[in-house]
N, C-alpha and C positions, 0 to 999 in steps of 0.2 A: 610264822609258817611252820607247820609240823613236818617232821621227817617222814619220808615215804618208806614204809617197812616192807613192801612187796617188790623190791627191786630184783630184776632178773640177773642172775650171775652166770649166765651161760655164754661162754665164748665158744663159738662154733665156726666152722668153715675151714677152708683149705689152709689158711695161714696158721690157725691154732693147731690143727692136726699135724701140719708140717713141722712146726717148732717142737711140739711134743715128741714126734717121731725122731727128730734129730737128737734131742736131749736124752731119749731113752735108749740110744744105741749103747751096747756094751763094749768094753775094751777089746774083746776078742773078735769083734766083727771086722769086716773088711776095711782096708786102709782108706778108701774114699769117704766112708761114713765117719771114721775117726777124724779125718781132715776137716770135713764139713762141721762136725761138732766143735772142733777147736776154733774154726772161723766164727761160728755162731757165738761162742763165748767171748771172743775178742771183740766182736761187734757190740755185744751187750755191754762190755766193760768200757769200750773206747768211744762209741758213737752215740750213745743215748744220754739224755740229760740225767742228772742225779736222781730226780724224782721218777723218771721212766725206768731207770735201772733198778731202783729200789722196788718199785711195783712189779716189774717183770721177775725179779729174783724171788720176791715173796710168793708170787702166783705160781711160777713154774718150778721153782726149786724147793720152796717150803710148803707148797700145796695149799696155800690159804685162798679163800674165796674173796671176792671184791668187798663184801660186807665187813669181813674181819680186817682186811687191809685198810679200809676206810676208817674203821674204829682205831686201829693202831696208829695211823698217820694223822688222825684228826681232820679228815676231809670227807666229802660226801662220796657215796658209791658212784655217782655219775662222774665225778672228777677222776676217780680211779679208772673207770671205764674209758674215759676220754684219753687219759695218759697212756693206758694200755693199748688203745687203738693206734695212737700216734707212734708209740714205740714199736709195735709190731709192724706197722707200715714202713717205718725206717729200716727195721731189720730185713723185711722182705725186699725192699729196694736194693739194699746192699748185697744180700745173698743171691739175688738173681744173676749176678755176675759170676758166681761160683757154681751155679747149678747148670 
């Protein structure tokens, strides 16, 4: 079975935009935004599986797309997408108590 080369790398929606907005807050912004960013980083470090953590870090912090992450980890882009979706859902469920 051949690899599918036309895989979509677009994560959209409120969850993705929300995570990006939290991560892009600067240090001189208001205190609640800084607190939320610290909580998000703690959730990523403590609540995700090692694979989810690695994929989330590569995607949001290193700016890699799912195809490059898949190549780097030696898995399919669909596996990256699935792990990313499960990780973001877990992050969202925990963060809704802080928002």
